[in-house]
C-alpha positions as CSV (number, residue, x, y, z in Angstrom):
1,M,50.7,-14.3,-13.4
2,D,47.9,-16.7,-14.6
3,N,47.8,-18.0,-18.3
4,L,44.9,-16.2,-20.1
5,L,45.3,-18.6,-23.3
6,E,46.3,-22.3,-23.4
7,I,46.1,-24.2,-26.5
8,K,46.2,-27.9,-26.8
9,N,47.7,-30.3,-28.9
10,L,45.5,-28.3,-31.7
11,I,45.2,-29.2,-35.1
12,V,44.2,-27.6,-38.0
13,E,44.2,-28.9,-41.6
14,Y,43.0,-27.1,-44.9
15,N,41.7,-29.2,-48.0
16,S,44.3,-29.6,-50.7
17,L,44.5,-27.5,-53.6
18,K,44.8,-31.2,-55.7
19,K,42.2,-32.8,-57.2
20,Q,42.0,-35.7,-54.7
21,K,39.5,-34.9,-52.3
22,D,40.9,-36.6,-49.5
23,D,43.9,-34.7,-49.3
24,L,44.7,-32.6,-46.5
25,V,47.1,-29.7,-45.8
26,V,48.0,-29.9,-41.7
27,A,48.3,-26.2,-41.3
28,V,48.8,-26.2,-37.5
29,N,50.4,-29.8,-36.2
30,D,49.9,-30.4,-32.7
31,V,50.8,-27.2,-31.8
32,S,50.6,-26.7,-27.5
33,L,51.2,-23.2,-25.9
34,S,50.1,-20.9,-23.0
35,I,50.0,-16.7,-22.9
36,K,50.1,-15.3,-19.6
37,E,47.7,-12.9,-18.4
38,G,49.9,-9.0,-19.2
39,E,52.1,-10.2,-21.3
40,I,53.4,-9.9,-25.4
41,Y,53.8,-13.4,-26.5
42,A,55.2,-13.7,-30.4
43,L,54.8,-16.3,-32.6
44,A,57.7,-16.6,-35.1
45,G,58.4,-18.4,-38.4
46,E,58.7,-18.1,-42.2
47,S,55.6,-17.5,-44.4
48,G,53.3,-20.3,-44.1
49,C,54.5,-21.8,-41.1
50,G,51.1,-21.9,-39.4
51,K,51.3,-19.0,-37.5
52,S,48.1,-16.9,-38.9
53,T,46.3,-19.8,-39.0
54,L,46.5,-20.8,-35.3
55,A,45.5,-16.7,-35.0
56,K,42.4,-17.5,-36.8
57,A,41.5,-20.6,-35.0
58,I,41.9,-18.8,-31.3
59,T,39.6,-15.7,-33.5
60,K,37.4,-18.9,-34.4
61,L,37.7,-18.3,-37.8
62,V,38.9,-21.5,-38.5
63,R,37.3,-25.2,-37.0
64,P,40.0,-27.2,-35.5
65,K,39.9,-30.6,-36.4
66,S,41.6,-31.6,-32.5
67,G,42.6,-29.6,-29.4
68,E,41.6,-27.6,-27.1
69,I,41.8,-23.7,-26.9
70,L,41.3,-22.7,-23.7
71,F,40.5,-18.8,-22.6
72,E,40.3,-17.9,-18.9
73,G,40.4,-21.7,-18.0
74,K,37.0,-23.0,-20.3
75,N,37.6,-24.5,-23.9
76,I,35.9,-22.2,-26.6
77,L,35.3,-25.1,-28.7
78,E,32.5,-25.9,-26.4
79,H,30.9,-22.5,-25.7
80,D,27.5,-22.7,-24.9
81,N,25.3,-19.6,-26.5
82,S,26.2,-16.8,-23.9
83,E,29.6,-18.0,-23.8
84,K,29.8,-17.7,-28.1
85,K,28.5,-14.1,-27.6
86,E,30.9,-12.9,-25.2
87,Y,34.2,-14.2,-26.4
88,P,34.1,-12.0,-29.3
89,K,34.3,-8.9,-26.9
90,L,37.5,-10.5,-24.8
91,V,39.3,-11.6,-28.4
92,Q,40.0,-8.8,-31.2
93,M,42.5,-9.5,-34.0
94,V,44.6,-6.4,-35.9
95,F,45.2,-7.4,-39.6
96,Q,48.2,-7.0,-41.7
97,N,45.9,-5.2,-44.4
98,P,44.7,-1.9,-42.5
99,Y,43.2,-0.5,-45.8
100,S,41.5,-3.9,-47.0
101,S,40.1,-4.8,-43.1
102,L,38.4,-1.0,-43.1
103,N,35.4,-0.4,-45.2
104,P,35.7,2.3,-47.5
105,K,32.2,3.4,-47.7
106,M,32.5,4.1,-44.2
107,K,33.4,7.1,-42.4
108,I,36.1,6.9,-39.2
109,G,33.6,7.5,-36.3
110,D,31.0,4.7,-37.8
111,I,33.5,2.0,-38.6
112,L,34.6,2.6,-34.7
113,R,31.2,2.6,-33.3
114,E,30.2,-0.4,-35.3
115,P,30.9,-3.3,-32.5
116,L,29.2,-1.2,-29.8
117,D,26.2,-1.0,-31.7
118,I,26.3,-4.5,-32.6
119,N,27.9,-6.1,-28.6
120,T,26.9,-3.3,-26.4
121,N,23.4,-1.4,-25.3
122,Y,25.0,1.6,-24.7
123,S,23.2,5.1,-24.8
124,K,24.6,7.0,-28.2
125,S,26.3,9.5,-25.9
126,R,28.6,6.7,-24.3
127,K,29.6,5.7,-27.5
128,N,30.2,8.8,-29.1
129,A,32.5,9.2,-25.9
130,L,33.7,5.7,-26.0
131,V,34.9,6.2,-30.0
132,K,37.1,9.2,-29.0
133,E,38.7,7.9,-26.1
134,V,39.9,5.3,-28.0
135,L,41.0,7.5,-31.2
136,N,42.8,9.4,-28.0
137,D,44.1,6.9,-27.1
138,V,46.2,5.2,-31.2
139,G,47.3,9.0,-31.0
140,L,44.5,10.7,-34.1
141,Q,42.6,13.7,-34.0
142,Q,38.7,13.9,-33.5
143,T,38.3,15.4,-37.2
144,S,38.9,11.8,-37.8
145,L,35.6,10.7,-37.4
146,E,34.2,12.6,-40.3
147,L,36.8,11.0,-42.5
148,Y,36.8,7.7,-44.9
149,P,39.8,5.4,-45.0
150,H,41.3,6.2,-47.8
151,E,41.9,9.8,-46.5
152,F,44.7,8.2,-44.1
153,S,48.2,7.4,-44.9
154,G,48.8,3.6,-44.3
155,G,50.3,4.3,-40.5
156,Q,47.2,5.7,-39.8
157,R,44.7,3.5,-40.9
158,Q,46.6,0.6,-39.0
159,R,46.2,3.0,-35.5
160,I,41.9,3.5,-36.6
161,A,42.3,-0.9,-37.2
162,I,44.0,-1.2,-33.5
163,A,41.3,1.6,-32.2
164,R,38.6,-0.6,-33.8
165,A,40.3,-3.1,-31.7
166,L,40.0,-1.8,-28.5
167,I,36.7,-0.2,-28.3
168,L,35.0,-3.4,-26.7
169,N,38.2,-2.9,-23.8
170,P,39.0,-6.6,-25.0
171,K,41.4,-8.6,-22.5
172,L,43.5,-10.4,-25.6
173,I,44.7,-8.4,-29.0
174,I,45.8,-11.0,-31.5
175,A,48.5,-8.7,-33.9
176,D,48.8,-10.7,-37.2
177,E,51.8,-8.5,-39.0
178,P,50.4,-5.6,-38.1
179,V,53.6,-3.6,-39.6
180,S,54.5,-5.8,-42.4
181,A,53.1,-3.7,-44.9
182,L,54.2,-0.5,-43.3
183,D,57.7,1.9,-44.5
184,A,60.1,1.1,-41.5
185,S,59.7,4.8,-39.9
186,I,56.0,4.2,-39.7
187,Q,56.3,0.5,-38.8
188,A,58.4,1.8,-35.2
189,Q,55.8,4.2,-34.3
190,I,52.8,1.4,-34.4
191,I,55.3,-0.6,-32.5
192,N,55.9,2.0,-29.9
193,L,52.0,2.4,-29.5
194,L,51.3,-1.7,-29.4
195,K,54.3,-1.2,-26.3
196,D,52.2,1.8,-24.5
197,L,48.7,0.2,-25.2
198,K,50.1,-2.8,-23.3
199,K,51.0,-1.2,-20.5
200,Q,48.1,1.9,-20.1
201,K,45.5,-0.6,-20.6
202,D,47.4,-3.9,-19.1
203,L,46.8,-6.2,-22.4
204,T,47.8,-9.7,-23.4
205,I,49.2,-9.7,-27.1
206,L,49.5,-12.4,-29.3
207,F,51.8,-11.0,-31.6
208,I,52.5,-12.6,-35.3
209,S,55.7,-11.8,-37.3
210,H,58.4,-13.0,-39.5
211,D,60.6,-9.5,-38.4
212,L,62.5,-10.6,-35.5
213,N,63.7,-7.9,-35.0
214,V,60.2,-6.7,-34.2
215,I,59.7,-9.6,-32.2
216,R,63.3,-8.7,-30.2
217,Y,62.2,-5.4,-28.8
218,L,58.3,-6.1,-28.3
219,A,58.2,-9.5,-27.0
220,D,58.5,-10.8,-23.6
221,R,58.4,-14.9,-24.8
222,V,58.8,-16.1,-28.2
223,G,57.6,-19.8,-30.0
224,I,59.0,-20.4,-33.0
225,M,57.2,-22.3,-35.7
226,Y,58.0,-24.3,-38.2
227,F,56.0,-26.2,-40.9
228,G,52.8,-26.3,-38.6
229,R,54.8,-27.4,-35.5
230,L,55.9,-25.6,-32.2
231,I,59.6,-26.1,-32.3
232,E,60.8,-24.1,-29.3
233,E,59.6,-21.5,-27.0
234,N,61.5,-19.3,-24.5
235,T,62.2,-16.1,-23.3
236,T,62.7,-13.7,-26.0
237,D,66.2,-13.3,-24.1
238,K,66.7,-16.8,-24.0
239,I,65.7,-17.3,-27.8
240,F,67.7,-14.9,-29.1
241,N,71.0,-15.6,-27.0
242,F,70.6,-19.2,-26.5
243,P,68.7,-20.4,-29.2
244,E,68.4,-24.6,-28.9
245,Q,66.9,-25.5,-32.3
246,E,69.3,-25.4,-35.3
247,Y,66.0,-24.0,-37.3
248,T,66.1,-21.0,-34.9
249,K,69.7,-20.5,-35.3
250,I,69.6,-20.6,-39.1
251,L,66.1,-18.2,-38.9
252,L,68.2,-15.7,-36.5
253,E,71.2,-15.6,-38.3
254,S,69.3,-14.6,-41.6
255,A,67.2,-11.8,-39.9
256,P,68.7,-8.3,-41.0
257,T,70.0,-6.2,-37.7
258,L,67.8,-3.1,-37.2
259,A,67.4,-1.1,-34.2
260,Y,63.9,0.4,-33.4
């Protein structure tokens, strides 16, 4: 498999909350990794280790200080105008809290149609057909289109968020803690949905989580982050059965054993 995404020596800094203006927090510190086309790559590590900041850099929500982010061989930080317009269609994100990421004043049909209105010149009938198709892909009824986000459970809202991410037929989905706000039984449903969608649509997924049980079940390869650095990377089997770094061993030992 070819690499869909390559990150080279990426550094992302934030201004410190301290009074001194020159104080900076290095959230992502010289991280390099690659994600192969068609795989699920998981980033693991405790809260605050830089996982979400890395995701925001990939989606251009934050600007790195230095480094490269190559998508299909092109550095997204040097895109021309046409590439800047195309990139958001190819890379979509699913956030942790589905309720806060969905506009409570919009019906589900309008939420799913909005990316098509902004990014395509499709006819109204084509847009409606795609909305119905993606809703079916995530296991929701067509009657959902006329309802509002508050009328759904947390798991259903996350299905809607996933549908919105899929509507433009992206190549990469970044799922940032997509099940951590859900009950355990609902978590399993969403995890299995992501796994099925990956196969059906030949998706590449960057899955970010601190839940090692979920990662072990879902991912093909795993990267371990610690204080902004990628300290270990390997296949899922080798990370869980033959960890090399002491921090990785401690992280694995601290994880409760659950079945999905």
